[in-house]
N, C-alpha and C positions, 0 to 999 in steps of 0.2 A: 633317345638313342645318344650314346656317349661319343665324344670325340677324343682322338689321340692328341696329347699335347706335344709341344716341340721336343721337349726331352725324351718323351717315350718314343717318338718318331726316330730321333737320333740313335737311341739305344737299339731299336730294331734293326736300323740299317747297319750299325756296328756288329750286331749278331749275326746279320744275313751275310755280310761280306766274308767272313772266315769260313762259314759253311760253303758257300760257292767256290772258294779258293781250294778248299780241301777236296771237293768233289772234282775240281778241274785237274788237281795234281794227281788224284787217284787215277783219272782217266790217262793223263800224260805217262804215269808210271806203268800202267798196263801196256799202253802203246809201245813204250821203250823196251819193255820185256819181250814183247812179241817180235819187234824188229831184230832184237838180239838173237832170237832162236831161229827165226825163218829168214831174215835178211831182206824182207820185201815189205815196203811201207804201205802198199796197198792192203795187203793181208792184215797188218797190224791195225790199219784204220778200220777194216771190217769188223775185227774182234772188238775194238772199243765201241764201235757203233752198236753191235748186237748185244753188248753187255752194259756198258756205262750209258751209252746213248739210249738204250730202251729204258733204263732206269731214270734218265734225265727226262724223257718224254712223259713217262707215267707220274713222275714228280710234278711236272707243269700241269698235268691234267688234274691231278690231285688239289694243286694249289687253287686252280681255276674254279673247280668245283666247290672248294671250300669257301672262296671269296663270294660265290653266288649263294652261299647258305644251303648247299646240298651236300649229302653225304657221298663219299667216294664208293663205288661198287666193289664187290669182292675181286673181280680180276685186276683192277687197278691196284688195290692193295696187296694182292698176292703177287702180282707182277714186280712190284718194287723190291721184293726179296727173291724172287725167282730168277731175275735177270742178272744181278750180281753174282748169285750162286753159280749160274751157268758160266759166267766169266771166271769165277774162282775155278771152277772144274777144269775150263780150257787152259788156265795158267798151270795147274797141276800136271795136265797131260803133256804140255810142251816142256816143262822143266826137266833138266838132266840130273839134277841132285836133290836130295831131300830138302836141303836148305833153300834151293831155288823154288822148290813147290811150295814151301810154307810162304816165302816172300811173295810169289806170284798169286797165291790163293788169298792172301790178306789185302793185297792192293786194291781190288775192285770194291772192297767194303766201304771205302771212303766215299764213294758216290751214293752207296745206299744210305749211309749215315747222314750225308748232306741232304739227300731227297727227304728222308723222314724228318729231319730236323726243320727243313723249310716248310713242309706240310703241317707239322705240329705248331710251329710259330704262326703260320697263316690262319690255322683254325683258332687258336687262342685269341688272335686279333679280332676275328668275325665274332666270336662269343663275347669278347669285352665290348665291341661296338654295338652289336644288335641284342645281345643277350639270349641267343638261340644257339644251341649246340645241336647241329645236324647229325653228328656220329652218335651222340648220346641218345638222341631220339631214335635214330635207326636201331641201335641196340635194344632200347627199351621196347619198341614196336615189335621186334623179332621175338624178345623174351616173353612179352605178354601174349603174343600169338602161340608160342609153344606152351605157355601155361594154360591157356584156354583149351587146347587140345588135350593136354595131360588131365585137366580136371574133367573134361567130358569123358575121357576114357575111363578115368577113376570111378565115375558115377554111373555109367551106362554100359561098360564093357562086359560081355557074358562071361568071360574067363576070370575066375578069382585072382589068379596069379598075375594077370595083366592089370586088374584093378589095383592090386597092391603095388606093383611096380609103378603104375602111373602116379599113385598117391605119393610115394616117396619121391618121384621125380617133380611132381608139383611143389613139394616142400623145398626141393633144391632150386628150382627155377624161381620160386617166390623170394629167395634170398638174393637174386640178382636184379630184380626190378628196382629201377631207379638209381642204379650204380652209375656214377659219372654224370648224373643230371644236376647241374648246379642250381637251376631254379627250384627243383624239388627239395634239394638239400637246404636252400635258403628258407623254404616254407617249413620244413620240418625242424630247423633250428628255431624259427619263430614259436612254433607249437611247444617245443621243449622248453624254451625260455619262458613262456606263459605258464607251463606246468611248474617250473622251478619257482616262479614267482608265488604261485598259489601255495605250493608246499612250504616255502620260507614263511609265508604269512601265517599258514597254519601252525607251523612250528613255533614262531614268536609269540602267537596267541596262546598257545599251550604253556609256553615258558613264563610269560609275564602275567597270566591271568591270576586272579586272587584266589583264596582258599574257598572251601565249600560253604563256610558259614557267611562269608561276605560276598558271595557270588549273587544272591538275589538283590542286595543293596547296590552292588556294582551294575548289575543289569538294569535296575531302575534309574541309576544316576546317569549311566552312560547310554546314549541312544544306539540301537543296533545298526551296525553298517552292513549293507548288502554286499554279498559276495561279488567279486569281479566277475563281470561277464566273460564267458570264454571267447577266445579270439575267432572271429569269422571274417574271412575275406569277402570282397565284393562280389566275387563269383559265386560264393556260398549263399549270399543273401539273395542275389538274383535267382539262383537255382530254387531256393525255397518259395520266392515269390511265383515263379513260373510253374512250379510243381502245384500250387494252389489253384492255378487258372484252368479253365476248359481246355483240352488240347486244340480244339478249333480256334478259340481266341488266341492262344499262344502262337499258333501257325500264322494267323493274320498279323499279330504284332511283329513276329520276326520278319515277315514279308514286307511289312511297312518300313521296318528299319533297314533292310537290305533287299530292295525290289529288284536288284541286278542278279540275285543268286538263283540258279536253276532249283528245281525241286530236291534233287539229290543232295546238293550242298546245304540247302536249307534244312533238310532232315538231319544231315549230320551235325549242323549247328544246334539244333534242338535237342539232339541226343545228348550233346556235351553238357546241357543244362538240365538234364533229367527228364525231358519230354521224349519218350521212345515212340517215334513214328518213322515211316519209311517214306520213300520218294512218291509212292503212288498215292498215299493218304494225303501227303502235302498237295499233290497236283489236284486231287479231288476237291479239297478244300479251297484251293485258289481259284479253280474254275467254276465252283458253285456259286451262284449270286448270293449276295448278302441278303439276310432276312429283312423284310420290309414290316414295319409297324405303322398302324394308324393311330393318331392320337386325336382325340376329340377334346376340345376346349370349351369349358362352360361359358366363357365370355365371347365365344365366336357367334356370329349372327347365323341364323337358320335359313337356309337357302330353300325357296319353294321346290317341291318335287314336281317334275313334269312327266307326265304319262307318255308312254310311247305312242306312235301312230298306229292305228288299226291296220292289219294287212289287207291289202287290196290287190286285184289283179291288174293285168296291163291296160285293159279297157277302162276300168274303173279309175286307174291313175290318170289316164287322159281325160276323162270326164271332170275329175277333181281339179286338175290343172286349168281346164277350160273355165270352170266355175270360179276359180280363184283369180284368173286373169280377166274375167269379163267376157260378155258376148262378142266384143270386137277383136278378141285376140286371133291372131293368125296361127297357122300350123307351125310355122318356124318359131314363134315365141313360145308356143306350148312345149315343142321339143326342147328348147333351151332351159325352160323351167323344169321339166322333168330330169333333164341332165344335171342341174345344179341341186335341186331338192331331193329327188328320189334316186339319184344316180343311175338313171334308166336312159338307155340310147334308143330312141324311137324314131323311126322314119316319118317324114311328113304324109306320104299317102296313107299310112296306117292311121294317122292322127285324124285325117279328113273322113276316112272310113268309120272310125269310132265315133266322131261328131255326128256323122249322117245316121248311124244306127241310133244314136241318142235322140236325135230329133224325130225318127220314125217311131220310136218308143213312146216319146212323149204324146205325139198324135194319136197312137193307138189308145193310150190311156184316156185321152179326151172323148174319143168316140165310144169307148166302153162305160164311160161314167153315166150313171143313172140320171134320168131327167128330174129336175127339181120344180116344185110348184104344180099347179092344176091347170085345168082347161079354162079360157077366158069365158 
């Protein structure tokens, strides 16, 4: 961002003071003319407020918007001329002679010129300091929008006459794109400078080259020099790099660089670099979990595989816990063991009943076991 020097500030102040003075004298002249005709100061003050006063207010609004880096809307720009014109018509209406009508009509123009001059000066200061011309961007955006509509109509309108008219309008609008854009003008000058350099190099090569008989010898003696690479800005290089990436990876890279951007602004940023995506696609990519990959290393130790426990019912789980804890385990201990190991919540009466059934089953198996050995 550039800074104004002391000399530049002094010159701006020196140019602003006469503008303000001219506007003030114009308002004072209108006030005097109306007082002369009506003889009432209040009426004259009202006329000045409705003419020069409105122009002054709109001029201040325009200067404020320009200092904020924003373009002035159409009502503000139109009002800067409509208000003094109304004051001029009022002066013509109250004049008695043709000479007075001319004088009364010209007097309010001083405020208009002063307001327009202040607005233009403030705009140029903002452009010099920030390098951004909001008015040029507004005009170019409107022209590009009209150009897009005209091209779509020229390509798809069912009426042949409408298509022909849209085609001619597209060419007319194309000539207005970039008018007043200093940044675009500087880039185009750089491109043309590079083209002129290449053309001059080719012309000098043609003029200073040897004849056809000595051309092979000269080519063998002189190493060939590569042609200068065409000029490419940093944005062009980045656009080419991002264009070779997968759109998903490009969205993640842009999100890592600007994590505070919502999906809509992130999609607009990617479109400016040649990645055509919308806000919905960006949101889907950012809310989808990143893919996970398993990497097996040959030098990593092999861990033993543990088989899962066989499925058991609740009663068998109680018997297994009792067998693990030993015959002296209490029902409370078995319940705690099941809760920690099996994630089972079993009350103590059920555990006692299951243990009782286990003992009865063991006694029954003993009685049913066949006799071993013979008679004595």
